[in-house]
C-alpha positions as a printed NumPy array, in Angstrom:
array([[  5.809,   8.653,  14.035],
       [  9.592,  10.165,  12.014],
       [  8.604,  13.492,  10.043],
       [  9.088,  13.706,   6.819],
       [ 13.166,  15.318,   5.887],
       [ 10.95 ,  16.875,   2.629],
       [  8.109,  18.421,   5.466],
       [ 10.25 ,  22.077,   5.18 ],
       [ 10.402,  21.523,   0.549],
       [  6.854,  21.244,   1.079],
       [  5.734,  24.007,   3.075],
       [  7.939,  26.444,   1.272],
       [  6.058,  25.251,  -2.187],
       [  3.194,  26.243,  -0.475],
       [  1.717,  22.062,  -0.54 ],
       [ -1.817,  21.674,   1.904],
       [ -0.742,  19.581,   4.973],
       [ -2.499,  16.781,   6.638],
       [ -2.214,  18.092,  10.519],
       [ -0.873,  15.856,  13.119],
       [  2.531,  15.401,  14.786],
       [  3.947,  13.846,  11.397],
       [  2.288,  16.014,   8.783],
       [  1.788,  15.189,   5.209],
       [  1.026,  16.216,   1.953],
       [ -2.371,  16.369,   1.298],
       [ -2.068,  18.211,  -2.794],
       [ -0.019,  20.484,  -3.859],
       [ -2.689,  23.048,  -4.851],
       [ -4.04 ,  21.648,  -8.195],
       [ -5.301,  17.815,  -7.828],
       [ -7.553,  17.288, -11.38 ],
       [ -3.655,  18.44 , -12.606],
       [ -2.055,  15.289, -10.076],
       [ -4.094,  12.601, -11.194],
       [ -3.923,  13.98 , -15.08 ],
       [ -0.4  ,  13.098, -14.527],
       [ -0.708,   9.821, -12.02 ],
       [ -2.87 ,   8.721, -15.475],
       [ -0.982,  10.114, -18.407],
       [  2.618,  11.48 , -16.781],
       [  3.884,  10.967, -13.699],
       [  2.959,  11.73 , -10.227],
       [  5.623,  12.004,  -7.163],
       [  4.62 ,  10.834,  -4.068],
       [  6.692,  11.796,  -0.857],
       [  6.479,   8.197,   1.323],
       [  9.469,   9.358,   3.757],
       [  7.806,   8.703,   6.582],
       [  7.515,   4.602,   6.212],
       [  9.7  ,   2.738,   8.704],
       [ 12.144,   0.096,   8.211],
       [ 13.068,  -3.329,   9.693],
       [ 16.253,  -5.259,   9.143],
       [ 16.766,  -8.601,   9.371],
       [ 20.576,  -9.98 ,   8.972],
       [ 21.98 , -13.493,  10.307],
       [ 22.522, -17.391,   9.223],
       [ 18.851, -17.616,   9.822],
       [ 17.475, -14.841,   8.821],
       [ 15.347, -16.278,   5.773],
       [ 14.155, -19.5  ,   8.196],
       [ 12.83 , -17.643,  10.681],
       [ 11.162, -15.355,   8.716],
       [  9.867, -17.891,   5.897],
       [  8.148, -20.066,   8.864],
       [  6.342, -16.449,  10.491],
       [  5.339, -14.202,   7.41 ],
       [  2.325, -15.505,   4.474],
       [  4.068, -14.795,   1.445],
       [  7.278, -17.079,   0.386],
       [ 10.847, -15.706,   1.315],
       [ 12.928, -18.749,   1.022],
       [ 12.414, -18.227,  -2.698],
       [ 12.861, -14.745,  -2.98 ],
       [ 16.703, -14.372,  -4.349],
       [ 18.652, -11.31 ,  -3.675],
       [ 17.302,  -8.807,  -6.321],
       [ 13.778, -10.022,  -5.376],
       [ 11.052,  -9.042,  -2.563],
       [  7.144,  -9.389,  -2.376],
       [  4.199,  -7.782,  -0.036],
       [  3.598,  -9.974,   2.358],
       [  2.019, -10.246,   6.366],
       [  2.126, -11.323,   9.392],
       [ -1.042, -12.835,  10.758],
       [ -2.892, -13.43 ,  13.625],
       [ -3.276, -17.765,  14.777],
       [ -6.754, -16.755,  13.581],
       [ -5.666, -15.447,  10.337],
       [ -6.324, -12.357,  10.206],
       [ -4.215,  -8.952,   9.376],
       [ -1.731,  -7.702,  11.759],
       [  0.824,  -5.782,   9.678],
       [  1.088,  -5.327,   5.763],
       [  4.302,  -4.431,   4.419],
       [  6.901,  -4.654,   1.583],
       [ 10.426,  -7.522,   2.226],
       [ 13.222,  -6.842,   0.265],
       [ 16.066,  -9.035,  -0.488],
       [ 19.635,  -8.382,  -0.448],
       [ 22.951, -10.893,  -0.285],
       [ 23.529, -10.069,   3.253],
       [ 20.319,  -8.568,   4.607],
       [ 15.951,  -8.976,   4.869],
       [ 14.45 ,  -5.786,   4.904],
       [ 10.839,  -5.071,   5.964],
       [  9.49 ,  -1.307,   4.512],
       [  6.62 ,  -0.575,   6.708],
       [  3.807,   1.843,   6.707],
       [  3.946,   5.292,   8.9  ],
       [  4.596,   4.208,  12.328],
       [  4.388,   0.564,  12.254],
       [  7.518,  -0.218,  12.576],
       [  8.469,  -0.559,  16.246],
       [  5.478,  -2.83 ,  16.676],
       [  6.069,  -4.795,  14.262],
       [  9.632,  -5.354,  14.983],
       [  7.937,  -6.154,  18.454],
       [  5.811,  -8.795,  17.109],
       [  8.488, -10.261,  15.454],
       [ 10.893, -10.048,  18.395],
       [  8.569, -12.767,  19.956],
       [  9.219, -14.934,  18.4  ],
       [ 12.735, -14.835,  18.308],
       [ 14.805, -17.476,  20.671],
       [ 18.019, -18.769,  19.789],
       [ 17.869, -18.494,  16.126],
       [ 20.947, -16.906,  14.702],
       [ 18.548, -13.338,  13.235],
       [ 19.619, -10.22 ,  14.541],
       [ 16.207,  -7.137,  13.847],
       [ 16.938,  -3.735,  14.484],
       [ 15.356,  -1.091,  13.429],
       [ 16.982,   0.696,  10.401],
       [ 14.11 ,   3.407,   9.853],
       [ 16.608,   6.509,   9.691],
       [ 18.117,   5.042,   6.712],
       [ 14.741,   4.139,   4.366],
       [ 13.365,   7.651,   2.783],
       [ 11.28 ,   6.509,   0.065],
       [  9.994,   8.408,  -2.789],
       [  7.088,   6.322,  -4.637],
       [  6.394,   7.65 ,  -8.615],
       [  3.293,   6.354, -10.832],
       [  2.557,   6.906, -14.141],
       [  3.373,   5.547, -18.125],
       [  5.958,   7.875, -17.762],
       [  7.635,   6.914, -15.275],
       [ 10.003,   4.515, -16.43 ],
       [ 11.453,   6.945, -19.069],
       [ 11.805,   9.382, -16.499],
       [ 13.717,   7.25 , -14.047],
       [ 16.006,   6.244, -16.718],
       [ 16.808,   9.788, -17.558],
       [ 17.931,  10.871, -14.572],
       [ 19.191,   7.582, -12.744],
       [ 22.557,   5.514, -13.812],
       [ 22.399,   1.9  , -14.306],
       [ 19.608,  -0.74 , -15.048],
       [ 16.128,  -0.462, -13.979],
       [ 14.618,  -3.996, -12.538],
       [ 13.132,  -6.119, -14.79 ],
       [  9.774,  -6.777, -14.891],
       [  8.728, -10.212, -13.204],
       [  6.609, -12.235, -10.448],
       [  7.25 ,  -9.958,  -6.984],
       [  8.724,  -6.537,  -6.334],
       [ 12.398,  -6.927,  -7.873],
       [ 14.164,  -3.998,  -7.472],
       [ 17.52 ,  -3.106,  -8.207],
       [ 20.74 ,  -0.548,  -6.924],
       [ 20.779,   2.424,  -9.049],
       [ 23.048,   5.988,  -9.134],
       [ 21.833,   9.15 ,  -8.974],
       [ 24.07 ,  12.177,  -8.1  ],
       [ 27.411,   9.266,  -7.161],
       [ 25.099,   8.458,  -4.4  ],
       [ 22.951,   4.103,  -4.787],
       [ 19.748,   4.467,  -4.728],
       [ 17.395,   1.507,  -4.814],
       [ 14.746,   1.786,  -7.258],
       [ 11.588,  -1.55 ,  -6.465],
       [  8.888,  -2.16 ,  -8.85 ],
       [  5.556,  -1.934,  -6.5  ],
       [  2.123,  -1.115,  -6.597],
       [  1.378,   2.077,  -5.719],
       [ -1.686,   3.714,  -5.44 ],
       [ -3.083,   0.093,  -7.037],
       [ -1.157,   0.648, -10.192],
       [  2.228,  -0.785, -11.044],
       [  4.923,   2.058, -10.389],
       [  8.516,   2.232,  -8.603],
       [ 10.436,   3.559,  -4.928],
       [ 13.438,   5.258,  -5.179],
       [ 15.113,   5.006,  -1.526],
       [ 18.764,   6.4  ,  -1.052],
       [ 17.692,   7.92 ,   2.464],
       [ 16.953,  11.068,   3.967],
       [ 19.794,  13.083,   2.057],
       [ 19.577,  11.603,  -0.68 ],
       [ 15.292,  12.344,  -0.582],
       [ 16.062,  16.47 ,  -0.782],
       [ 18.006,  16.325,  -3.612],
       [ 16.141,  13.82 ,  -5.758],
       [ 12.773,  15.166,  -4.874],
       [ 13.279,  18.229,  -6.577],
       [ 15.497,  16.307,  -9.456],
       [ 12.607,  14.304, -10.276],
       [  9.889,  17.688, -10.472],
       [ 12.638,  18.865, -12.841],
       [ 12.301,  16.449, -15.266],
       [  8.958,  15.956, -15.434],
       [  7.242,  14.419, -12.304],
       [  4.388,  15.926, -10.913],
       [  4.319,  16.549,  -6.915],
       [  1.168,  15.023,  -5.642],
       [ -0.795,  14.289,  -2.406],
       [ -2.454,  11.769,  -0.275],
       [ -5.942,  13.353,  -1.694],
       [ -4.972,  12.181,  -5.058],
       [ -3.5  ,   8.64 ,  -3.52 ],
       [ -6.568,   7.779,  -2.405],
       [ -8.244,   8.551,  -5.797],
       [ -6.191,   6.693,  -7.578],
       [ -6.244,   3.24 ,  -5.277],
       [-10.331,   3.829,  -4.715],
       [-10.914,   3.846,  -8.15 ],
       [ -8.95 ,   0.789,  -9.091],
       [-10.392,  -0.989,  -5.576],
       [ -6.546,  -1.001,  -3.451],
       [ -6.992,  -1.297,  -0.104],
       [ -5.173,   0.581,   2.167],
       [ -3.381,  -0.425,   5.81 ],
       [ -5.454,   1.383,   8.511],
       [ -8.322,   2.467,   6.767],
       [ -9.414,  -0.959,   4.883],
       [ -6.956,  -3.067,   6.533],
       [ -6.98 ,  -3.957,  10.315],
       [ -6.717,  -6.61 ,  12.301],
       [-10.181,  -8.041,  12.025],
       [ -9.935,  -8.576,   8.085],
       [ -8.706, -11.944,   6.449],
       [ -6.448, -11.029,   3.767],
       [ -8.821, -12.729,   1.   ],
       [-11.622, -10.079,   2.361],
       [ -9.075,  -7.174,   1.516],
       [ -8.255,  -9.228,  -2.393],
       [ -4.757,  -9.419,  -1.102],
       [ -4.232, -12.365,  -3.086],
       [ -0.481, -11.743,  -4.103],
       [  0.073, -10.902,  -0.252],
       [ -0.19 , -14.258,   0.807],
       [  1.179, -17.801,  -0.441],
       [ -1.174, -21.201,  -0.619],
       [  1.929, -23.413,  -1.173],
       [  5.08 , -22.591,   0.954],
       [  4.058, -24.571,   3.852],
       [  3.152, -23.358,   7.634],
       [  3.44 , -19.594,   8.786],
       [  0.827, -17.906,  11.309],
       [ -2.73 , -18.22 ,  10.046],
       [ -1.74 , -20.475,   7.242],
       [ -4.206, -22.855,   8.275],
       [ -7.199, -20.659,   8.635],
       [ -6.221, -18.954,   4.811],
       [ -6.284, -21.969,   3.297],
       [ -9.387, -23.444,   4.261],
       [-10.768, -20.2  ,   3.661],
       [ -9.156, -20.665,  -0.132],
       [-10.343, -24.518,  -0.31 ],
       [-14.029, -23.682,   0.99 ],
       [-14.962, -20.33 ,   0.637],
       [-16.411, -18.943,   3.951],
       [-15.441, -15.05 ,   3.621],
       [-18.598, -13.543,   4.824],
       [-17.464, -10.27 ,   2.973],
       [-15.499,  -8.873,   0.648],
       [-14.056,  -5.666,   0.381],
       [-16.011,  -4.088,  -2.391],
       [-16.818,  -0.709,  -4.721],
       [-19.377,   1.312,  -4.756],
       [-20.863,   4.645,  -6.703],
       [-22.357,   7.401,  -4.773],
       [-25.277,   9.417,  -6.435],
       [-23.233,  12.755,  -5.331],
       [-19.862,  13.439,  -4.49 ],
       [-20.445,  14.486,  -1.191],
       [-17.821,  12.877,   1.715],
       [-19.073,   9.952,   2.838],
       [-18.015,   8.975,   6.443],
       [-15.412,   5.934,   7.666],
       [-17.644,   3.666,   9.636],
       [-20.771,   4.744,   7.288],
       [-23.212,   1.853,   7.082],
       [-24.136,   0.427,   3.69 ],
       [-28.476,  -0.508,   4.15 ],
       [-30.443,  -3.065,   2.098],
       [-34.103,  -2.065,   2.231],
       [-36.293,  -5.151,   1.747],
       [-40.274,  -5.027,   2.285],
       [-39.877,  -2.533,   4.102],
       [-37.297,  -3.098,   6.391],
       [-33.638,  -2.306,   6.78 ],
       [-30.622,  -4.743,   6.465],
       [-27.535,  -4.038,   7.433],
       [-25.054,  -5.596,   4.898],
       [-21.184,  -3.794,   4.651],
       [-19.231,  -0.902,   6.301],
       [-17.297,   2.148,   4.554],
       [-13.626,   1.791,   4.735],
       [-12.524,   4.466,   2.077],
       [-13.835,   7.57 ,   0.198],
       [-12.642,   9.597,  -2.788],
       [-14.4  ,  11.686,  -5.526],
       [-13.62 ,   9.962,  -8.899],
       [-12.397,  11.795, -11.795],
       [-13.695,   8.492, -14.259],
       [-17.144,   8.522, -12.956],
       [-17.308,  11.922, -12.118],
       [-19.098,  11.087,  -8.338],
       [-18.147,   9.95 ,  -5.206],
       [-16.516,   6.141,  -4.612],
       [-16.426,   4.035,  -1.497],
       [-14.611,   1.131,  -0.304],
       [-16.88 ,  -1.181,   1.684],
       [-16.576,  -4.381,   3.291],
       [-19.823,  -6.338,   1.675],
       [-21.403,  -9.105,   3.048],
       [-21.746, -12.344,   0.814],
       [-24.561, -13.302,  -2.055],
       [-24.814,  -9.805,  -1.913],
       [-21.609,  -8.498,  -4.447],
       [-22.985,  -8.287,  -7.857],
       [-21.842,  -5.423,  -9.7  ],
       [-25.397,  -3.343, -10.222],
       [-26.823,  -4.174,  -6.977],
       [-28.194,  -1.502,  -5.098],
       [-28.449,   0.52 ,  -1.321],
       [-28.256,   2.975,   0.525],
       [-25.324,   4.559,   2.247],
       [-25.29 ,   8.147,   4.838],
       [-29.322,   8.713,   2.899],
       [-27.528,   8.159,  -0.837],
       [-28.083,   5.512,  -3.163],
       [-24.65 ,   3.443,  -3.624],
       [-24.086,   0.791,  -6.691],
       [-21.492,  -1.635,  -6.749],
       [-19.27 ,  -1.119, -10.051],
       [-16.341,  -3.057, -11.33 ],
       [-13.38 ,  -2.398,  -9.907],
       [-11.101,  -1.288, -11.11 ],
       [-13.13 ,   1.19 , -12.253],
       [-13.617,   1.795, -15.556]])
């Protein structure tokens, strides 16, 4: 996994960093202010450790279209979408963002997933006129979210922002004479933007965005935002045991594009149902952390029944208490249903949390 080119910037600013080989920002020291910026102003997240796979060649679109869960053939240059690579059994192997340009299709992956995705795609590559390359060294996106994000970008970069539309439209703008791809996409469960001009540009763009009014934020704030909105995160709420519908990823797959890996299972679930569980948001009666993997328990007639498992926890500013995402079995997903999690009362609430 690559380290962020902004790591020394974060350290100099006194950011609290997550330990590990490629540390990420936990917080810049004031989570309430970071959260307020994301909901009333503009919050800035370092996503520069994401990976990038580039597909080129005359048959790149056709190759990816028959493998990936979302549409590729109908995406025009300047467009994109969130998409999945599924197993033959219809479960999620990879979750990533796709962008189409005139001469390439690019796949932006969560940090550390690019090599594994490249290997997985290469298994299906035979005589196709397609070249797959790891272009992660060129990829260093920053993410912006909040009601003032669009105006801030417009004031700092030269060019027209991508128009609102289906999928993840993008446009090439300019910052200090350097091209920067600006993409409209979901950030922590809310409409936001990704800005990518490469590692060197990220070093100049980060302080410029802060000077223009963006508030730097970390993964603590990101998790609060996404959990309040019921947004699943790869590696936390999404893994190879999950169907797309279970994780509420309805915009990341297509039901009318034709065959792809796992398509038959996805279509059967849509037609006949059959989901045994779904990702649900629950309020906890306290704000102490709940560990990932904690069991969701319903006590009936003096007997405990395990009905789910927790995948994410955060404190919620909206509810002023703890909040979790958990996979809950069918027939037990009604708002207001009560359970026990780690000895505390847990109640299903609407998502997004209001």
